[in-house]
Structure formats: structure tokens, C-alpha cells
N, C-alpha and C positions, 0 to 999 in steps of 0.2 A: 503494500500499500504506500502510496507516495504522500508526500506532505500536503498536497493540494486537498485530497480527501479529507485528511484531519482538520485542516482549515475549515472546511465546509461543514463537517460535523460539528466542531466547536462554534461556528457563526450561526448554526440553526439551534443548537441546543441551549446555549446561555441564554438568549431571548426567550425561548419557549419556557424554560425553568423560571425565569425571572417573572413572566407573564402568569404562570400557575401559581407561584408564590403570592404575587401582588394580588390575584384574584381570591385566593383563599384568605389572605389577611383582611381584604376588603369585606368579604362575605362574613368573617368573624366580627369585624367592626360593625357591620349593618345588624346583625343579631344582637349585639351588646346595646346598640343605640335603640333599637325596637324594644327590647326589654326595660331599659331605662325610660322610655317615653311612656310605656304602659304603666310602669311603677309610679311615675309622676302624676299620670291621669288618675290612677287609683287613689293616691295619697289626696290629691285636691278634692276629687269628688267625695271621698269618704270623710275627709275633714269637714268639708261644707255641710253635708248631710248631718253629721254628728253634732256640730256647732249648733245646727238649727234644732235638734233635739234637746239642747240644754236649756233649762229654765222654761219648759213647756209642758202642757198637760200630757201625761202618759198616754191618755186616749188618742191624742192626735199624732203622737209620734211613734206609737207602738210598732207599726209595720216597718217603718223606716229604721227604727232601732234593730229589729230583727234582721233586716237586709243588711245593715252595717256590719253587724256582728258576724253574719255569715261571710261576708267580703273579707273582714279581717281575719278571720280563720283560713281563708283561702290564699290571701295575698300579703297579710301582714307579717311582721317579724316576730321572733319568739316571744319578746317582751309584750308586744301588742296582743298576741293570742292569750298570753297569761292574763293580761288586763280584762280582755273579753270574757274569759272564764271566770274571773272574779267577779266582774259586773253581773254576769248571768246568775251566779249563786246569790249575790246580794239582792238582786231583783226578786228571785224566787223566794227568799228567805223574808225580805222586809217591804218589798214592792218599791225599794229605792236604792239608788247606786250613784256613786260619784264617778260622772263620764270625764270629768276635767283630766285626770292622769293620761288616759287614753288619747284625748285630744292634743295634750301637749307632746305626746310621743309622735303622733301623726305629723304635727307641726314641725317638730325637730327632724324628722326623718325628711320631710319634704324640702326643708330649708338646706340639708346636706345634700340631697340629690341636686338641688339647684345651685350648689356651691355658694350659699349665702351663709353669713354669719348666724349661728345659733342663737336665738333670742332667750334670754333668761327672764323676760317680762312675763308677768302674769297675764293670762287672757282676760280680756274684758268683754262682757256680753251687753249688747244693747237690744232691749226689747221694747217694741213700741205697742202700747195697749190701746185698744179702742175704747172711747167713752160708754 
């Protein structure tokens, strides 16, 4: 085999391998971005729904709270799942539960995902009441 043959093989092989590696890295990055976007959507939606449940009548928010708890058990982190279990036990025992620790956990996770500074501020709730 002469040198020209090897030059041709190298000239074809290097760009082909480079293309394959580039494609695989892009695919991995696309999957990571999709997961991150889904996580952010989950955190925003769940945070807003849970915030709406706080300081409201249990009758009005019962179904929403059930959905939130199911979603968190599906997509929440371990500490959020534990908080949901505690909330469920508290509601079963006394028809009352503190939702704020879970809300804070969702807020902190969302701020981390968005690469924002984690807030140490307490959450304030504004509820407008009809006369």
C-alpha cells in the first residue's frame, strides 16, 4: 500500500470521527437542556399552584393540592417528596398542614436551576378579599 492510500484514509476518517463525536455531544447536550426546561416548567407551575393554595379555604384548593402532591412525588427531589408525605400525614391527622417549607424548597430549587441567588427572605402572601 502506498502513502497516498493512507493519506486518503486519514483524510476521510478524521472528519468522520469528528462529526460523529460532535453529533453525540450535541445530542447529549440537547437531552440535558430538555430535562432542565421540563424541570423549570415543573417548578414554576407547581410553585404557583401551591402558593395559590396557601391561606385559602381547603374546600376550594383540595383538588389542586392533590394534584400538586402527586406531581411532586413524580418530579420533586427527595426532600420535597418527604415534605409531601409529612403534609399528607398532617392533613389526615388534623386537616391542617404547613405548606410553606415545601413552597420554600420549590422556590430555592427554581432559583438554583435559573442560576439566581437563593433568597433567604420569607415568602409574603397577598390575598385580596371581596367585601
